[in-house]
C-alpha positions in Angstrom: 0.0 0.0 0.0 1.1 3.6 -0.7 2.2 5.6 2.4 0.3 8.7 3.4 3.4 10.8 2.7 3.5 9.4 -0.9 0.1 10.7 -2.0 -0.2 14.0 -3.7 -3.1 16.5 -3.4 -4.0 15.8 -7.0 -4.0 12.0 -6.6 -6.2 12.5 -3.5 -8.6 14.7 -5.4 -9.0 11.9 -8.1 -9.5 9.2 -5.5 -12.2 11.2 -3.7 -14.1 11.9 -6.9 -13.9 8.3 -8.0 -15.0 7.2 -4.5 -18.2 9.4 -4.7 -19.6 7.0 -7.3 -21.4 3.9 -6.3 -20.3 2.2 -9.5 -17.3 2.6 -11.9 -17.0 6.1 -13.4 -16.0 6.7 -17.0 -13.0 8.9 -18.0 -15.5 11.3 -19.6 -17.6 11.7 -16.4 -14.5 11.9 -14.3 -13.1 14.6 -16.6 -16.3 16.6 -16.4 -16.4 16.4 -12.5 -12.7 17.4 -12.2 -12.9 20.1 -14.9 -9.9 18.7 -16.7 -9.3 17.4 -20.2 -10.1 13.7 -20.9 -6.5 13.2 -22.0 -5.0 14.5 -18.7 -7.5 12.5 -16.7 -6.7 9.4 -18.7 -3.0 9.9 -17.9 -3.6 10.4 -14.2 -5.9 7.4 -14.0 -3.2 5.2 -15.5 -0.7 6.6 -13.0 -3.1 5.7 -10.1 -3.6 2.2 -11.7 0.2 1.8 -11.7 0.3 2.7 -8.0 -2.4 0.1 -7.3 -5.0 2.6 -6.1 -7.5 2.4 -9.0 -8.7 -0.5 -11.2 -10.1 -0.2 -14.7 -13.1 -2.3 -15.9 -15.3 -2.3 -19.0 -17.6 0.3 -17.4 -15.0 2.7 -16.0 -12.6 3.1 -13.2 -13.1 2.4 -9.5 -11.0 2.3 -6.3 -8.9 -0.8 -5.6 -9.0 -2.2 -2.0 -5.7 -0.3 -1.4 -7.2 2.9 -2.8 -10.2 2.5 -0.4 -7.9 1.8 2.5 -5.7 4.8 1.7 -8.7 7.1 1.4 -10.0 5.8 4.7 -6.6 6.4 6.3 -6.5 10.0 5.0 -10.0 10.7 6.3 -9.1 9.3 9.7 -5.8 11.3 9.7 -7.8 14.5 8.9 -10.3 13.8 11.7 -7.6 13.0 14.3 -5.6 16.1 13.5 -8.8 18.2 13.5 -9.9 16.9 16.9 -6.4 17.6 18.3 -6.4 21.1 16.9 -9.8 21.9 18.4 -8.5 20.7 21.7 -5.6 23.2 21.3 -8.2 26.0 21.0 -8.7 26.4 17.3 -12.2 26.9 15.9 -13.7 23.9 14.2 -13.5 25.7 10.8 -9.8 26.7 11.3 -9.0 23.2 12.6 -10.6 21.7 9.5 -8.6 24.0 7.2 -5.3 23.2 8.9 -6.0 19.5 9.1 -6.5 19.5 5.3 -3.0 20.8 4.9 -1.5 18.1 7.3 -3.7 15.0 6.6 -1.2 13.4 4.2 2.1 14.8 5.6 2.0 13.4 9.1 3.8 10.0 9.5 1.6 7.2 10.6 3.6 6.6 13.8 2.9 10.2 14.8 -0.8 9.7 14.1 -0.9 6.6 16.2 0.6 8.4 19.2 -1.6 11.5 18.6 -4.7 9.3 18.5 -3.8 7.7 21.8 -2.8 11.0 23.4 -6.2 12.7 22.6 -8.0 9.7 24.2 -8.9 7.6 21.1 -11.9 9.7 20.1 -14.7 8.0 18.2 -15.6 11.0 16.1 -14.3 14.4 15.0 -15.8 17.8 15.9 -18.1 17.4 12.9 -19.4 14.1 14.2 -17.8 12.0 11.5 -16.5 8.6 12.8 -12.9 8.0 13.5 -12.2 4.3 12.7 -8.4 4.6 13.3 -8.3 1.4 15.4 -9.7 -0.7 12.5 -7.7 -2.8 10.1 -6.8 0.3 8.1 -4.3 1.5 10.7 -2.8 -1.9 11.1 -2.1 -2.4 7.4 -0.5 1.1 7.0 
């Protein structure tokens, strides 16, 4: 699996848009949603396939199991950092903005310790679940 530190903002954007779909998404639809040319989307999708994060089928592209795990890990990372920042006195909005900048840059070992230090919360300030203790964290 790809480490958090190895994912770019652009790759994460693609993974999130692909994940929004309940079924495979075509390059054309993905291109439209991202506001990018089909050729650049095709190129980036092939890059994500080579990293093992996306699969391609006859009806379009979809997240691989590693892609789903990585996205879950990023979401948990964001929620843990956000919770910590609110505990430090930042507003929820400011904590969310800052967490977005840090969600893929914090090493997993630091996230583990931070999660424990803030009391293993079950949800972030927005009420979204933190599933950091699931198999996602153990495979990272």
